[in-house]
N, C-alpha and C positions, 0 to 999 in steps of 0.2 A: 287386756286385749289379747285375743287369740293370735299366736304366731309372732308376737313382738319379742325380739331378741336384742336387747340393748348392747350386749357384748359384741355382736357381729357388726352393728352400726359403728360402734367406737373403733373397732379394728379397721373397717373400711375408711373411716375418716383419717386415722393415723397413716394408713397406706397412701391415701391421696396426698396427704401433707408431705410425706417423704418423697413422693414422685415430683411434686411441685418444687421442693427444695433441691432435688437432683437436677431438674430442668434449669433452675435458676443458676446453680453452680456451673452447669454446662454452658449456659448462655454467657456468663461472666468470663469463663475461660476462653471461649471462642472470641469474645469481644476483645479481650486483652491480647490475644494472638492475631487479631485482625482477620479472623476467618468468617465473620458474619457475611451473609450474602450482600447486604447493603454496603458493607465496607469494601467488599471485592468490586462491586459495581462502581463505587466512587473512585477506587484505585485505578480501575481500567480507564474511566473517563479522565481522571487527572493526568494519566500518562499518554494514552492514545490520542487525546484531543488537545494536549498542551501545545502551545505555539513553539515552533522551532525556527531558529535563524539559519537561513540558507547561506552557503558559501558565496562570496562575491568573487566574480571572475575579473581579475585585473587586466588580463590580456585578451579576453573574449573567448577563451577556450575552456573546455572541460578538463579538469586535472584529477589525478588520483588523490584520494583523501577528501574530495569535495562532498559536502552535504547538499543534495539536490532533490528535486521532484521530477518524476517522469510523467509528463503531461501528454495526453491524447488530444490534439487540437480539435476545435469545433469544425463543423461543416454545415452547409446550408440544409435546413430541413425541407422535405418535400411537402409535408402537411403540418398543420399547427399542432397535431398530436405528437409530432416527433421533436418538438422543441427541446425537451429535457434530454432525450437520448442523443441529440446532435450537438449538444454543448460541450464545453471543455470538461475533461475528466482527468483525474490523476490516479496513478497506480497506488494501491493501498493494501495494508494488512487487513484481512477480513476476519473479524472476531466472531467465531461461531459460538452459539449459545452454550455448548458443552464446556467451553473454556472457562465460563464464569464459575462453574462448580468444581473446577480443577483445583487441587491444592497449590499448584504453581501458577505464576502469572501467565506465561505463555508456554506452549509446548509444540514441538515439531511432530509431524508436518503441519504447517499452518497455511490456511487458504489466503488467496489474494483476490482482489476485485478492483474494478474501476469505479471511482466515486465522483460525484459532482462537486465535492469540496475542492477548491483550488488554492486555498490558503495552506501554508506549510504547517503541519501539525505532526505529532509523533508517528501516527500510523501511515502517513503518505510521504515520508522523507527517507531517502536512501543515501548510503555512502558509496562512492565509487572506489572499488577495491582493486589493488594490483594482484595479479595471479602469476606474473612472470618476473617478479623482482623489481619492477619499475618503482622508483622512489616516490614518496608523497610529494605533491606539487608539480610533478612532471605531466605535461599534457597527454591525454589519451589520444591515440592515433586511430584513424579509420582502419578497420581490419584487425586491430589489436585486441586481444582477449582482456576482459575485465570482469569483475564481480560486482554485484549489487547487494549490499547488506543493510539490514535495518534491525533496530532493537524495539521498534514500535513505541518509542518514547520511554521505555524502561531503561534501567542502568545496564542490564544484561538479561539474557545472553544475546549474541548476534545471530540473526537468521539470514540466510542467503537465498536469493531468488533462483529458482531452479525449474527445470523441465526435463521430461524424458519421453521416449517414444510411446505412443498410445498403444494400449493393450486392452483386452476384454475386461480386465480387472482394474485398469488405471486409465481414466480419461476425464475430461471436464464433465461436470454433473449434468448440465443442460444441453450443450451442443454436442457432447461426446467427441470433441476434437482433442488435440494434444493439451494435456493439463499443465498449468503453471502453478507453482506452490513455493512455500518457504521451508527450508530445511536448516538444521543446525550443524550440518557437516559440509564444508566446502569440498568440491570435487569437480570432475569434468562436467557434471550436470549443472554446475552453477557458473559456467563460463558463457559470456555474451560478447558481442562485438557490434560496433556501430558501422553502418554503411551509408554512403552518400545517397541522397534521395533519388537522383536521376541515375537509372541503371546504365545509361550510355556513358556517363562520366565517372562511373564507380572505380574503374581501374586507375584513372588519372588521379583520383583523390586518395587512393589507398596509401597509407603511410603518412598522410598529412594530419595535423592536429584537428580534433573534432571541435567545431564551434559550439558554444553554449547558446541556448535559446533559439535554435534553428531546427526546422523539421529534418528528420533523418529516419533511418530504418534501424531497428535493434534486432539482431539475429541471434538465435540460440546456437552456440558453436557445435554442440554434439549432434543436433538433429537438423541443423541448417534451415530452421523454420523461423519466421518472423513473429515477434511479440505483437499481439493484436488485441483490439477490443471490437468484437462483432457488433455491439450496440443493440442488437435485436434480442439479446438473451440476458435476462436479469433474474435476480432472486432476492429474498428477504434475509437480512442479517440482523445482528444486534443493533445496528445503527439505521436500519430501514432498507429501502430499495437500493441495490448495488448491481453493477453490471459485470458480466463474466469476462475474464481475461484468459486468452489462450495463446498457444503457439501455432500459428497457421499463416501461411503466406497467401494473401489474396492478390491475384494478378488480373489486370484488365486485358483488353484485346491486344495491347501493345507490349504485353509481358512486363509491365511495370507494376509495382506494388500499389494497391488501392489505399485510400485514406484510412482504412481500418488498421493499417500497419504503420501509420505515421506517428512519430513521437517527437517530443521536444524535451531536452534535458534542461530543466529550469534552474537557474542560479539566482542569487540574491540581488536585490536592487541596491546599488551603492549610494543612492540618495539618502537624504535625511529621514525620509519616511520609512525606509527599510522595505520589508516585504519581498515579493518576487518580481523578477524582471517582466514576466508576462502581464502583470497587473500595473506596470508603470505607465502613467498617463503619457500619451503621445504629445510631443511639443507642437505648438501651433505658431503660425506667423505672428510676429510681434511679441513672442515670449509667453503667450497665454496658453495654458494647458487645456486639453479637450474637456476635462471634467468641469472646469470653470465655465466654459462656454455653454455647457448643457444645463447649468443651474437656472 
């Protein structure tokens, strides 16, 4: 047969076999090191979505060292299309797709978003941190600086909720308002304070303990802007549709913050069922819980 060269065919077969053997060795090494994409995705899911036990408030106040959720309370939708965006949302670590291919679990800076998941999991639970030497277990006061830290469900490192003034190079992706993000370095950019909901009573409440599971305003100390969920701005993340979180104070005609700035610091339910206080069934007359009446 004209042009038939068996030596060339044999050489190509050996080369292909060597490449396959090298790929197999590389696969086995990555698998043993836990570097396969499927392993990374499973590891993210196992940590970011694992259930977390919230701290139980014995005195009704938020204390340093508490593990809590930051919940944006629901509001009445004006149309049926707004039902999802008007429901309860929690502040959460936003896993961007690029993080899946990173050799480390999480890296700073890390994005945050508001999610419709209101159960306590790794990605939406935060620890109340002292920044002025206040001991663990001491109640946080209105007007007092504190930090908000999270590990996203991983053992380490700790990331701190932060913000900074808007610039041409640094702003929220969709709304272009002041950006909120997570960083691995605590600083003046990671300091926050709680303010009483009613601005006319704010001075009277300054210095008093912050109650858990009640609506309040969370303000960024460095820029004096309120943590907010605009709710009309959303994007796609690794977990689906999530809503943008910004630092911006929305004021109504009475110079009071709008519900976009409302937050609830959620603690654990001391009852036998556990969970979070905002999911606790309301007691009914005669000792029957609301959930039982609705069955």
